[in-house]
N, C-alpha and C positions, 0 to 999 in steps of 0.2 A: 730684604726677606720681609714678608708681610705679616702683620700683627698675628692673624689667624695660623700661620705657619709658626711662629714663635710659641704661640700657647701650645701648639699640637706637639712640638718637640718638648717642651716643658713636661707636658703630659705623660709623654712616652718615657722621659728620664725619670719621674716619678715612680711610674708603675715599675720599671726595672729595678730601681733600688728597693721598692717594696717586696718585689719577687725575690731578690738577693738576699734581704734580710729574713725571709721566712722559709728559706729552702736550706741548702748546704752550707751557706755562708753563716748561719747563726750558730752561737757559740753551743758546745756540748753541756748538757747538764752536768752539774759536780757530782763527784762520789757522795754519798749519803753513808753515814756510819751510825752504829748503834750497837749497845751493849745489853745482854741480857744474862739472867742467872738462871742455870739448870745444872742437873747431874753433879751439884757439888763443885760448880766451877764456871767462870765467866764463859759467856759466849758472844764472840765478836762478830758482825755483820757489817758488811760492806756492799751496798748494791750501787750499780752504774746505770746513767740514763734516766733516774726517775725524779721529780721534784720531792721537796721536803714533806709536804703532806701526805704522799703516797708512800715515803719511807716511815712516817710516823704510823701510818695504817699498818703497813708490814711489821713493824715493830711490836705493836699491840697484839696483831694475830700471831706472830710467832712467839711471844712470851705466855699467850693463852694457852698455846699449843705445846710448850714444854712444860708448862704446869701440868697439863692433864698427863703427859707422858711421865713425869715424876714420879705423880701420885700412883699411876697405875705399875710402874715397873719397878718401884722400890721393895727391895727383898725384906728390909729390915723394919719397914712401918706399917701399920694398917693400909690396906688398899687391896686392888685385884690381884696382885702378885702375893702379897701377904695372906689373902685368903686361900690361894692354890697351895702355897707351902705349908699352911697350917693344916689345910685338908690332907696332904700327903702325909706330914707328921702324925695326923692322929690316925692315920690307916684307913682314910676312905679310898675305896678302889676305883669308884667313877665319880669324877668331878666335872660339874658343869663349868666350861673354861669360859673365863670373861673375855669378850672380844677385844678388849684393849690389847690383852696378853697373848690371845692365839696365835696371831700372824707371828710374832716375835719367837713363840714356842716352836713353830713349825720352821721357820728359817734357821734358827739355832740347831736344831736337830740334823737339818741336811750339812750346815758348815761343821758341825761336830763331826758327822760321818766322813766328809771329805779329809778332815784332819786327822782322822785315825784316833779321835777324841783327845787330842792333846787340848785343843779348845773344847771346853765341857761346862756349861752353864749348871750342870746337875750337883757341881761340887761344893754348893753354898755353906754346907754345915762343915767343910773342911776350911774356907775361907774364915768361918766364925770361930772355929777352933784356934786359929792363928792370931784372931781379933783384928784382921784386917778389915772388918766390916764396920768399925768405928771411925766417924770423922778425924779425930786426933789420934796421932799415932804416939806413944811413949816407949822408952826401951823398957823391955820387960821380958821375963824368961818365956822362950819358946814352948809349946806344948810338949808334953811329955810322949816318948816315942811309943809307948803302951797305946795311949788316947788316939794318936795318928793310925796305929796299926789296927786298932779295933774299929775305927771308921771306915779304912780302906777295905777290911775283910766284908763289908756288907755292900761293896761295890757300887757307890753311889755314882749315877751318871744319868745324863739327860736320856739315854737309850732306853732306860728303864721306863720311859713314860711312852705311852702310846696315845696318838690323837686318834679319836673316832667322831668324826663330824665336828659337833660342838660339844665335846666332852674329852677329858683326858683320863685315862686307864691308868692305875698305878698301884703297883704291889710293893715297894721298897720305900719303907718311911725315912730310910737315910738319905734320901734324895731332896736336896731343895734348891730351887733356883735361884740363880743369881746372874743378872745379866749385865755385870759390871764391864765385861770383855766385849761386848755386842751395843749394848743399850745406846751408848754415846753415838756410835755410827749410825744406828737405826734411826734415831733422832735426827741427827744432821741430814740423812737422806730425806726425811720426812720433811724437814724445814725447806730445802731445796724444792722439792715437789710443791710445798704451800707457795712459795715466791714464783715460781713457773705458772701456777695457776693464777697468780696476781699479775700477770704479765710481764714478769721480771726476767730476762734472760742473760744477765751479766751480773754475778753475784759471787760472794764469797762467805762461807758460814764457819767460823773458825772456832772449836771447843777447846779451849785450853791449848793450842797447838795441834790438836788433830782437826782436820778439815776439809771441806769439798768445794770446789769453784767451779762454776759455769761461765760460758762466754770468756771474756777478757776484760782487762782493765782499759777501757777506751783504746783498744785495738793492739795492747802490749799485753803478752801472757802475765799472770799471775806470778809473782817471785816468792817463793816458799821457803823459809829457813828449815834447816833440818838441825835440831839441838845436838850437842855433843854428847857421848855417853855418860857423862857425869849430871847431865841436865842442865849445865850451864855452857854459854858460848853457843857457836855456831860451828857446827861440823862441816855442811854442805848447803848449797842454794840448788832449788830443784824448780824449774820454770814450769807452771801448770796452765794448760789453755783449753779452752772448749768444754770439757767435763774430766775432770780427777780428783780423786780423794786422797790424801795424803795422811798416813795414821802411824803413830809410833809407840811401841812399848818398849819400857824401860826400866830397869832396876832401880832407878833414881827417884821414880814417882811416889812410891809410898815404901817405906822400909824403916827398920830400927838396928840396932847394934846392941848384942848381950854378950858379956862375958868375951869381947873382943871379936865375937863372930858377927858377921854381916847377913841380915835376912831381909828379903823383899817380898812383894806382895804376889809376883807372878808363881802361882801354885802349879806344881807337876802333878796331873791327876794320877800318875804312876805311881809316885814316891810318896804323895803328900806333903812334900817338902818344896820350898823354893827351887825353881829350875836351875841349873848350872850350864856354864858355858857361855850365854850371850849376857851382854851388857845392855844392848838396845837393838831393835829392828825396826825399819821404818818400810812401809809398803805404801807404791802408788798403784791404785786401781781406779776403775770407773764408777764403783760404789762404795760408798762409805762404810755400810753394813759389812761388805765382805772383808774390805781393807782393816776394819777394827778387829774383826775375829781372826783374820790372818795374821796380824801383827802378834797377837797373843800366841797363837799356835806354832808359828816360825821360831819365836823367842823360846818355847819349851821344846822345840825339837833340837835347837842348839845348832852350833856351828857344822857339824857332820852331818847332820840329816834332814836341814830344812829344806834342801834343794827338791827333794821327793815328794814333803809336803805341800811345798809351794805349786810343784807341778799338779798335785791332786785336787788343790783348791783352784787351779785356774789362775795363779799370780805368777806374772812375768816380770816385775820390777821391784826388786828387794835390795835393800842394802841394811846388812848385818854387822854389828861391831861386837867381837868377843871380848871376853875379859881381860884378854892380852893386849887389846887394843888395834886387834888386825881388822881390816874392814873386809868383808865379803860381799859382793854385788852380782846380780845378773849382768850380762852384756846389755840387754836393752835399759837398765837403769845406770850403766856406765855412760851410755850415750845421751842421758839426759842430765844426769846431775853434775854440778860443778863443786867439786870438793874444794875445801881451803888450800892455799898455797901451803907446801912444806907437810902436808898430810902424807901420812905412810902410803906407799903404794898399795892400792887393792888388790885383793885376790878376786879375779872374774871366775866365777863360776857358771857352767852349763847345766841346765836343768835336765833330768832325765828324759828320754822319750817314752 
């Protein structure tokens, strides 16, 4: 073999090795994880397929976005939503709607309508009456029945507000907007959109156990734990791939006990008292905003009425645990979820036509 031939073969080998190392043979980029703080909870983000500098840029951008959302949507602190609530309370009948809150008001009105107003962000004064708006909960006496009845008699509801272009018309000063049952979901959706704008197509945004995932974890579906109805331990595992939001409402999240009675923060707008019958509800849907609102609405609907509300809201993957420990779920959820061994046999529920 001539010297020229040997050199050509060596050059060919080098080219092949170079091509191999720069194509599919290259090791995948590692997962990048970071933590944010918003809505009174930690938000854990994991992104796949990008390097550390891009992940740091995403972290800074998301924290900035969440800071703006927290300021805009906080019902109890000065800010855009605080301005709207103060104007309603003061009897202002035509309010210039802040751009940061108007889309959330419109979405909330539609989801409230679909839920027969079981999900109703207009009952902020009821939430405040129960003292559930405070950051720290302590055992205390529940509000007097007379105070609850007096507030209910004024029929506070988001349906009492009318959006007219960039204005809100109001004639009920008892209405106070509180986006605690939808703001987290809407914020998670906005975070996913931001990541997609930055060229990230595989990620998970987990806000204290409520989350939305896109893409996959290096080709493997995201594996989501569903907490037990007591708030501790794992009840089930749920694989989520491509695009899915998993949100849970439970009586374990914020509660107190007084004189031997247990009270939780999910208020039934019809009675003014904590909803009865359900211990936790988990919803799997394609967007976090709807999943967040639906989890609250189905919890309030309870073990008997949740299928009708789920159908109206377009929700077909639900797992409800009632206060007796019985699991209720849709057939579509049954096909997805993996219950822990020895879990009581679930009751499969068909949604109304």
